[in-house]
N, CA, C and O atoms as a GROMACS GRO file, in nm:
protein
  448
    1MET      N    1   9.505   8.561  10.246
    1MET     CA    2   9.620   8.584  10.399
    1MET      C    3   9.573   8.474  10.522
    1MET      O    4   9.463   8.487  10.574
    2HIS      N    5   9.628   8.407  10.547
    2HIS     CA    6   9.575   8.294  10.635
    2HIS      C    7   9.612   8.353  10.771
    2HIS      O    8   9.530   8.334  10.861
    3GLU      N    9   9.744   8.434  10.806
    3GLU     CA   10   9.812   8.459  10.881
    3GLU      C   11   9.693   8.553  10.985
    3GLU      O   12   9.689   8.556  11.108
    4PHE      N   13   9.602   8.623  10.886
    4PHE     CA   14   9.517   8.766  10.934
    4PHE      C   15   9.396   8.679  11.045
    4PHE      O   16   9.366   8.743  11.146
    5SER      N   17   9.336   8.555  11.029
    5SER     CA   18   9.280   8.473  11.052
    5SER      C   19   9.337   8.459  11.225
    5SER      O   20   9.281   8.503  11.326
    6LEU      N   21   9.457   8.390  11.216
    6LEU     CA   22   9.522   8.327  11.319
    6LEU      C   23   9.529   8.471  11.402
    6LEU      O   24   9.457   8.495  11.499
    7VAL      N   25   9.626   8.559  11.349
    7VAL     CA   26   9.633   8.690  11.440
    7VAL      C   27   9.480   8.744  11.487
    7VAL      O   28   9.477   8.805  11.594
    8LYS      N   29   9.353   8.726  11.416
    8LYS     CA   30   9.254   8.778  11.464
    8LYS      C   31   9.224   8.704  11.599
    8LYS      O   32   9.178   8.763  11.697
    9LYS      N   33   9.256   8.562  11.598
    9LYS     CA   34   9.166   8.507  11.689
    9LYS      C   35   9.321   8.494  11.809
    9LYS      O   36   9.279   8.429  11.904
   10GLU      N   37   9.417   8.517  11.826
   10GLU     CA   38   9.514   8.514  11.937
   10GLU      C   39   9.441   8.666  11.995
   10GLU      O   40   9.411   8.678  12.114
   11VAL      N   41   9.417   8.781  11.891
   11VAL     CA   42   9.412   8.901  11.960
   11VAL      C   43   9.299   8.883  12.036
   11VAL      O   44   9.301   8.907  12.156
   12GLU      N   45   9.182   8.837  11.971
   12GLU     CA   46   9.054   8.787  12.084
   12GLU      C   47   9.069   8.698  12.205
   12GLU      O   48   8.991   8.718  12.298
   13ARG      N   49   9.157   8.604  12.215
   13ARG     CA   50   9.218   8.546  12.366
   13ARG      C   51   9.291   8.656  12.412
   13ARG      O   52   9.258   8.675  12.528
   14VAL      N   53   9.368   8.730  12.379
   14VAL     CA   54   9.418   8.853  12.454
   14VAL      C   55   9.348   8.939  12.553
   14VAL      O   56   9.381   8.967  12.668
   15ILE      N   57   9.208   8.986  12.460
   15ILE     CA   58   9.157   9.084  12.506
   15ILE      C   59   9.055   9.034  12.599
   15ILE      O   60   9.014   9.104  12.692
   16ALA      N   61   9.009   8.905  12.573
   16ALA     CA   62   8.960   8.838  12.691
   16ALA      C   63   9.014   8.803  12.821
   16ALA      O   64   8.948   8.786  12.924
   17LYS      N   65   9.126   8.794  12.810
   17LYS     CA   66   9.212   8.758  12.916
   17LYS      C   67   9.244   8.883  13.013
   17LYS      O   68   9.245   8.880  13.136
   18VAL      N   69   9.266   8.976  12.942
   18VAL     CA   70   9.314   9.145  13.016
   18VAL      C   71   9.227   9.208  13.096
   18VAL      O   72   9.262   9.290  13.182
   19ASN      N   73   9.114   9.176  13.074
   19ASN     CA   74   9.002   9.245  13.186
   19ASN      C   75   9.004   9.396  13.146
   19ASN      O   76   8.958   9.463  13.238
   20GLY      N   77   9.031   9.452  13.066
   20GLY     CA   78   8.981   9.561  13.009
   20GLY      C   79   9.127   9.675  13.025
   20GLY      O   80   9.136   9.792  12.986
   21LYS      N   81   9.230   9.591  13.096
   21LYS     CA   82   9.391   9.666  13.082
   21LYS      C   83   9.429   9.696  12.969
   21LYS      O   84   9.410   9.615  12.878
   22LYS      N   85   9.492   9.815  12.943
   22LYS     CA   86   9.548   9.844  12.833
   22LYS      C   87   9.672   9.771  12.812
   22LYS      O   88   9.744   9.767  12.911
   23VAL      N   89   9.720   9.703  12.690
   23VAL     CA   90   9.827   9.625  12.655
   23VAL      C   91   9.890   9.704  12.617
   23VAL      O   92   9.840   9.797  12.552
   24LYS      N   93  10.045   9.695  12.648
   24LYS     CA   94  10.165   9.788  12.608
   24LYS      C   95  10.218   9.713  12.490
   24LYS      O   96  10.244   9.762  12.381
   25LYS      N   97  10.229   9.581  12.527
   25LYS     CA   98  10.372   9.500  12.436
   25LYS      C   99  10.302   9.355  12.425
   25LYS      O  100  10.241   9.296  12.514
   26VAL      N  101  10.325   9.322  12.317
   26VAL     CA  102  10.289   9.197  12.273
   26VAL      C  103  10.397   9.087  12.188
   26VAL      O  104  10.454   9.120  12.083
   27ARG      N  105  10.412   8.974  12.243
   27ARG     CA  106  10.522   8.904  12.217
   27ARG      C  107  10.489   8.760  12.125
   27ARG      O  108  10.453   8.653  12.175
   28PHE      N  109  10.510   8.784  11.992
   28PHE     CA  110  10.394   8.668  11.918
   28PHE      C  111  10.540   8.620  11.841
   28PHE      O  112  10.627   8.670  11.769
   29LEU      N  113  10.502   8.461  11.920
   29LEU     CA  114  10.612   8.347  11.808
   29LEU      C  115  10.570   8.353  11.686
   29LEU      O  116  10.463   8.408  11.659
   30LEU      N  117  10.651   8.295  11.590
   30LEU     CA  118  10.654   8.291  11.449
   30LEU      C  119  10.746   8.152  11.426
   30LEU      O  120  10.869   8.158  11.437
   31GLY      N  121  10.695   8.063  11.403
   31GLY     CA  122  10.776   7.975  11.351
   31GLY      C  123  10.838   7.955  11.213
   31GLY      O  124  10.744   7.931  11.137
   32ARG      N  125  10.948   7.955  11.150
   32ARG     CA  126  10.985   7.948  11.036
   32ARG      C  127  10.892   7.862  10.928
   32ARG      O  128  10.863   7.902  10.815
   33LEU      N  129  10.858   7.754  10.978
   33LEU     CA  130  10.741   7.680  10.910
   33LEU      C  131  10.595   7.724  10.895
   33LEU      O  132  10.517   7.680  10.810
   34ALA      N  133  10.578   7.784  10.957
   34ALA     CA  134  10.453   7.861  10.970
   34ALA      C  135  10.451   7.921  10.894
   34ALA      O  136  10.559   7.963  10.851
   35HIS      N  137  10.292   7.973  10.816
   35HIS     CA  138  10.267   8.050  10.703
   35HIS      C  139  10.313   8.195  10.705
   35HIS      O  140  10.231   8.238  10.788
   36GLY      N  141  10.370   8.279  10.679
   36GLY     CA  142  10.348   8.413  10.705
   36GLY      C  143  10.458   8.484  10.745
   36GLY      O  144  10.531   8.407  10.806
   37THR      N  145  10.510   8.609  10.740
   37THR     CA  146  10.617   8.682  10.783
   37THR      C  147  10.611   8.757  10.870
   37THR      O  148  10.500   8.806  10.888
   38PRO      N  149  10.726   8.800  10.963
   38PRO     CA  150  10.698   8.875  11.034
   38PRO      C  151  10.629   9.009  11.012
   38PRO      O  152  10.582   9.070  11.107
   39GLN      N  153  10.624   9.047  10.908
   39GLN     CA  154  10.621   9.212  10.858
   39GLN      C  155  10.426   9.168  10.854
   39GLN      O  156  10.332   9.224  10.911
   40SER      N  157  10.430   9.052  10.764
   40SER     CA  158  10.282   9.014  10.743
   40SER      C  159  10.198   8.984  10.873
   40SER      O  160  10.077   8.991  10.850
   41ILE      N  161  10.225   8.957  10.984
   41ILE     CA  162  10.209   8.945  11.104
   41ILE      C  163  10.166   9.094  11.181
   41ILE      O  164  10.068   9.140  11.239
   42LYS      N  165  10.293   9.134  11.146
   42LYS     CA  166  10.258   9.292  11.233
   42LYS      C  167  10.162   9.373  11.141
   42LYS      O  168  10.094   9.458  11.198
   43GLU      N  169  10.148   9.360  11.013
   43GLU     CA  170  10.050   9.414  10.967
   43GLU      C  171   9.910   9.372  11.012
   43GLU      O  172   9.825   9.461  11.024
   44ALA      N  173   9.872   9.219  11.042
   44ALA     CA  174   9.766   9.144  11.071
   44ALA      C  175   9.715   9.232  11.219
   44ALA      O  176   9.605   9.278  11.249
   45PHE      N  177   9.831   9.229  11.284
   45PHE     CA  178   9.794   9.235  11.421
   45PHE      C  179   9.755   9.386  11.430
   45PHE      O  180   9.682   9.414  11.525
   46LYS      N  181   9.807   9.532  11.312
   46LYS     CA  182   9.810   9.640  11.312
   46LYS      C  183   9.671   9.623  11.271
   46LYS      O  184   9.612   9.626  11.378
   47ILE      N  185   9.567   9.603  11.161
   47ILE     CA  186   9.459   9.598  11.119
   47ILE      C  187   9.357   9.542  11.250
   47ILE      O  188   9.254   9.601  11.280
   48THR      N  189   9.405   9.419  11.320
   48THR     CA  190   9.298   9.331  11.395
   48THR      C  191   9.294   9.385  11.565
   48THR      O  192   9.225   9.346  11.659
   49THR      N  193   9.411   9.504  11.554
   49THR     CA  194   9.391   9.573  11.716
   49THR      C  195   9.313   9.700  11.717
   49THR      O  196   9.274   9.742  11.826
   50LYS      N  197   9.282   9.777  11.584
   50LYS     CA  198   9.234   9.862  11.564
   50LYS      C  199   9.090   9.901  11.654
   50LYS      O  200   8.990   9.831  11.641
   51ASP      N  201   9.091  10.005  11.734
   51ASP     CA  202   8.976  10.047  11.799
   51ASP      C  203   8.930   9.963  11.919
   51ASP      O  204   8.823   9.965  11.979
   52THR      N  205   9.094   9.850  11.947
   52THR     CA  206   9.064   9.773  12.076
   52THR      C  207   9.169   9.835  12.197
   52THR      O  208   9.236   9.936  12.172
   53ILE      N  209   9.178   9.768  12.324
   53ILE     CA  210   9.265   9.785  12.428
   53ILE      C  211   9.398   9.798  12.362
   53ILE      O  212   9.467   9.896  12.389
   54LEU      N  213   9.442   9.706  12.276
   54LEU     CA  214   9.553   9.676  12.183
   54LEU      C  215   9.600   9.744  12.087
   54LEU      O  216   9.703   9.703  12.033
   55SER      N  217   9.539   9.860  12.042
   55SER     CA  218   9.552   9.944  11.940
   55SER      C  219   9.689  10.026  11.986
   55SER      O  220   9.754  10.062  11.888
   56THR      N  221   9.729  10.051  12.072
   56THR     CA  222   9.873  10.074  12.077
   56THR      C  223   9.987  10.013  12.132
   56THR      O  224  10.092  10.076  12.141
   57ALA      N  225   9.977   9.906  12.167
   57ALA     CA  226  10.038   9.804  12.170
   57ALA      C  227  10.142   9.791  12.067
   57ALA      O  228  10.110   9.804  11.949
   58ASN      N  229  10.317   9.756  12.116
   58ASN     CA  230  10.390   9.707  12.052
   58ASN      C  231  10.397   9.579  12.042
   58ASN      O  232  10.379   9.496  12.131
   59ILE      N  233  10.425   9.560  11.916
   59ILE     CA  234  10.414   9.376  11.884
   59ILE      C  235  10.565   9.367  11.837
   59ILE      O  236  10.611   9.452  11.760
   60GLU      N  237  10.638   9.266  11.883
   60GLU     CA  238  10.753   9.206  11.868
   60GLU      C  239  10.779   9.084  11.809
   60GLU      O  240  10.813   9.015  11.906
   61VAL      N  241  10.783   9.012  11.709
   61VAL     CA  242  10.762   8.912  11.614
   61VAL      C  243  10.899   8.812  11.660
   61VAL      O  244  11.007   8.852  11.616
   62ILE      N  245  10.901   8.690  11.741
   62ILE     CA  246  11.001   8.611  11.699
   62ILE      C  247  11.020   8.479  11.635
   62ILE      O  248  10.984   8.371  11.681
   63VAL      N  249  11.078   8.500  11.530
   63VAL     CA  250  11.087   8.404  11.453
   63VAL      C  251  11.168   8.275  11.498
   63VAL      O  252  11.284   8.293  11.535
   64VAL      N  253  11.116   8.150  11.499
   64VAL     CA  254  11.123   8.052  11.584
   64VAL      C  255  11.183   7.905  11.468
   64VAL      O  256  11.112   7.824  11.409
   65GLU      N  257  11.360   7.919  11.472
   65GLU     CA  258  11.372   7.786  11.351
   65GLU      C  259  11.335   7.618  11.396
   65GLU      O  260  11.348   7.540  11.491
   66PRO      N  261  11.288   7.625  11.277
   66PRO     CA  262  11.260   7.464  11.304
   66PRO      C  263  11.394   7.366  11.386
   66PRO      O  264  11.516   7.369  11.372
   67GLN      N  265  11.321   7.298  11.458
   67GLN     CA  266  11.407   7.177  11.548
   67GLN      C  267  11.326   7.033  11.564
   67GLN      O  268  11.210   7.029  11.603
   68VAL      N  269  11.402   6.915  11.528
   68VAL     CA  270  11.371   6.821  11.537
   68VAL      C  271  11.385   6.729  11.661
   68VAL      O  272  11.480   6.751  11.736
   69LYS      N  273  11.303   6.631  11.689
   69LYS     CA  274  11.299   6.575  11.793
   69LYS      C  275  11.356   6.434  11.766
   69LYS      O  276  11.302   6.406  11.659
   70CYS      N  277  11.423   6.341  11.796
   70CYS     CA  278  11.465   6.193  11.766
   70CYS      C  279  11.386   6.114  11.836
   70CYS      O  280  11.397   6.105  11.958
   71ASN      N  281  11.297   6.047  11.768
   71ASN     CA  282  11.214   5.970  11.856
   71ASN      C  283  11.306   5.802  11.929
   71ASN      O  284  11.256   5.749  12.029
   72ASN      N  285  11.413   5.751  11.877
   72ASN     CA  286  11.509   5.699  11.937
   72ASN      C  287  11.550   5.738  12.051
   72ASN      O  288  11.509   5.702  12.161
   73CYS      N  289  11.646   5.824  12.022
   73CYS     CA  290  11.720   5.863  12.162
   73CYS      C  291  11.694   6.008  12.238
   73CYS      O  292  11.774   6.064  12.314
   74GLY      N  293  11.596   6.043  12.207
   74GLY     CA  294  11.534   6.203  12.252
   74GLY      C  295  11.612   6.330  12.216
   74GLY      O  296  11.587   6.437  12.271
   75LYS      N  297  11.716   6.316  12.115
   75LYS     CA  298  11.790   6.439  12.088
   75LYS      C  299  11.715   6.533  11.995
   75LYS      O  300  11.659   6.491  11.894
   76VAL      N  301  11.714   6.666  12.033
   76VAL     CA  302  11.645   6.774  11.966
   76VAL      C  303  11.774   6.854  11.895
   76VAL      O  304  11.869   6.906  11.954
   77PHE      N  305  11.752   6.850  11.759
   77PHE     CA  306  11.845   6.907  11.668
   77PHE      C  307  11.763   6.990  11.610
   77PHE      O  308  11.640   6.985  11.622
   78SER      N  309  11.844   7.100  11.520
   78SER     CA  310  11.808   7.196  11.442
   78SER      C  311  11.809   7.121  11.317
   78SER      O  312  11.872   7.016  11.304
   79VAL      N  313  11.711   7.198  11.191
   79VAL     CA  314  11.692   7.155  11.068
   79VAL      C  315  11.807   7.174  11.013
   79VAL      O  316  11.852   7.269  11.076
   80THR      N  317  11.878   7.146  10.941
   80THR     CA  318  12.031   7.208  10.811
   80THR      C  319  11.942   7.262  10.696
   80THR      O  320  11.829   7.220  10.670
   81LYS      N  321  12.001   7.353  10.635
   81LYS     CA  322  11.952   7.372  10.476
   81LYS      C  323  11.931   7.247  10.414
   81LYS      O  324  11.845   7.225  10.329
   82GLU      N  325  11.990   7.187  10.447
   82GLU     CA  326  12.012   6.993  10.335
   82GLU      C  327  11.893   6.943  10.370
   82GLU      O  328  11.830   6.879  10.285
   83ILE      N  329  11.841   6.961  10.497
   83ILE     CA  330  11.738   6.923  10.573
   83ILE      C  331  11.746   6.759  10.547
   83ILE      O  332  11.672   6.690  10.476
   84ASN      N  333  11.887   6.708  10.646
   84ASN     CA  334  11.876   6.606  10.685
   84ASN      C  335  11.812   6.564  10.813
   84ASN      O  336  11.836   6.612  10.924
   85LEU      N  337  11.730   6.470  10.785
   85LEU     CA  338  11.634   6.432  10.876
   85LEU      C  339  11.692   6.321  11.014
   85LEU      O  340  11.627   6.304  11.118
   86SER      N  341  11.811   6.263  10.988
   86SER     CA  342  11.889   6.205  11.037
   86SER      C  343  11.960   6.268  11.171
   86SER      O  344  12.030   6.370  11.173
   87CYS      N  345  11.924   6.176  11.297
   87CYS     CA  346  11.965   6.204  11.418
   87CYS      C  347  12.170   6.209  11.453
   87CYS      O  348  12.235   6.114  11.496
   88PRO      N  349  12.201   6.284  11.434
   88PRO     CA  350  12.294   6.354  11.415
   88PRO      C  351  12.395   6.242  11.581
   88PRO      O  352  12.516   6.217  11.585
   89ASP      N  353  12.275   6.197  11.703
   89ASP     CA  354  12.356   6.156  11.784
   89ASP      C  355  12.366   5.972  11.722
   89ASP      O  356  12.479   5.922  11.713
   90CYS      N  357  12.229   5.879  11.681
   90CYS     CA  358  12.198   5.795  11.693
   90CYS      C  359  12.182   5.733  11.509
   90CYS      O  360  12.161   5.618  11.469
   91ASN      N  361  12.200   5.845  11.439
   91ASN     CA  362  12.151   5.853  11.317
   91ASN      C  363  12.030   5.790  11.277
   91ASN      O  364  12.020   5.740  11.165
   92SER      N  365  11.946   5.789  11.355
   92SER     CA  366  11.774   5.712  11.349
   92SER      C  367  11.701   5.803  11.253
   92SER      O  368  11.715   5.922  11.282
   93LYS      N  369  11.635   5.782  11.157
   93LYS     CA  370  11.546   5.874  11.082
   93LYS      C  371  11.410   5.896  11.134
   93LYS      O  372  11.325   5.970  11.084
   94SER      N  373  11.397   5.811  11.261
   94SER     CA  374  11.238   5.817  11.343
   94SER      C  375  11.259   5.954  11.429
   94SER      O  376  11.322   5.964  11.534
   95ASN      N  377  11.199   6.043  11.365
   95ASN     CA  378  11.133   6.177  11.455
   95ASN      C  379  11.036   6.254  11.432
   95ASN      O  380  10.942   6.223  11.360
   96GLU      N  381  11.053   6.398  11.508
   96GLU     CA  382  10.918   6.432  11.473
   96GLU      C  383  11.001   6.586  11.517
   96GLU      O  384  11.095   6.613  11.591
   97LEU      N  385  10.905   6.669  11.421
   97LEU     CA  386  10.916   6.837  11.435
   97LEU      C  387  10.901   6.873  11.611
   97LEU      O  388  10.795   6.838  11.663
   98ALA      N  389  10.990   6.934  11.686
   98ALA     CA  390  10.972   7.006  11.819
   98ALA      C  391  10.934   7.131  11.817
   98ALA      O  392  10.877   7.190  11.909
   99SER      N  393  10.977   7.190  11.668
   99SER     CA  394  10.936   7.357  11.689
   99SER      C  395  10.939   7.426  11.519
   99SER      O  396  10.987   7.372  11.420
  100GLY      N  397  10.890   7.525  11.525
  100GLY     CA  398  10.895   7.591  11.402
  100GLY      C  399  10.743   7.612  11.312
  100GLY      O  400  10.721   7.682  11.213
  101GLU      N  401  10.662   7.532  11.382
  101GLU     CA  402  10.518   7.597  11.361
  101GLU      C  403  10.441   7.676  11.436
  101GLU      O  404  10.319   7.678  11.417
  102GLU      N  405  10.511   7.763  11.546
  102GLU     CA  406  10.437   7.818  11.594
  102GLU      C  407  10.407   7.944  11.535
  102GLU      O  408  10.473   8.014  11.459
  103CYS      N  409  10.252   7.967  11.605
  103CYS     CA  410  10.232   8.104  11.556
  103CYS      C  411  10.068   8.177  11.615
  103CYS      O  412   9.952   8.189  11.574
  104TYR      N  413  10.150   8.209  11.732
  104TYR     CA  414  10.091   8.256  11.856
  104TYR      C  415  10.113   8.377  11.963
  104TYR      O  416  10.223   8.367  12.018
  105ILE      N  417  10.068   8.442  11.989
  105ILE     CA  418  10.101   8.488  12.128
  105ILE      C  419  10.153   8.453  12.272
  105ILE      O  420  10.093   8.414  12.373
  106GLU      N  421  10.289   8.480  12.245
  106GLU     CA  422  10.342   8.418  12.360
  106GLU      C  423  10.353   8.519  12.523
  106GLU      O  424  10.358   8.480  12.640
  107ASN      N  425  10.354   8.611  12.483
  107ASN     CA  426  10.358   8.700  12.632
  107ASN      C  427  10.292   8.832  12.583
  107ASN      O  428  10.298   8.881  12.470
  108ILE      N  429  10.225   8.882  12.698
  108ILE     CA  430  10.171   9.016  12.700
  108ILE      C  431  10.225   9.085  12.788
  108ILE      O  432  10.299   9.036  12.872
  109GLU      N  433  10.194   9.220  12.781
  109GLU     CA  434  10.262   9.304  12.908
  109GLU      C  435  10.159   9.387  12.904
  109GLU      O  436  10.119   9.418  12.791
  110VAL      N  437  10.082   9.449  13.039
  110VAL     CA  438   9.966   9.545  13.039
  110VAL      C  439  10.028   9.633  13.143
  110VAL      O  440  10.112   9.611  13.231
  111GLU      N  441   9.946   9.765  13.100
  111GLU     CA  442   9.978   9.874  13.212
  111GLU      C  443   9.894   9.860  13.351
  111GLU      O  444   9.780   9.818  13.371
  112ASN      N  445  10.003   9.918  13.448
  112ASN     CA  446   9.923   9.846  13.592
  112ASN      C  447   9.822   9.927  13.606
  112ASN      O  448   9.740   9.910  13.697
   0.00000   0.00000   0.00000
């Protein structure tokens, strides 16, 4: 369960940042290409936050679809099911992954 260690690390990072304030909500970004599912992230969050200031926090898992950035013209485009990695504007195959591997807490909401 690779996502467990990632979630645990993220939870520890949040606890260190909130200075003892109770956390109400957490928004977790999970790239479609990352290991794990929304359900496995939620389960790992539940386990790793037990007996912490995040234990009653709600978690929202946002799935991020993969996108590719063309190194030739700079266009960012979605990866289709056919996995055609040619740029739709310039047809270049020189590109890099721009999103889709995220696995981190993006935002937290704390009580006043």
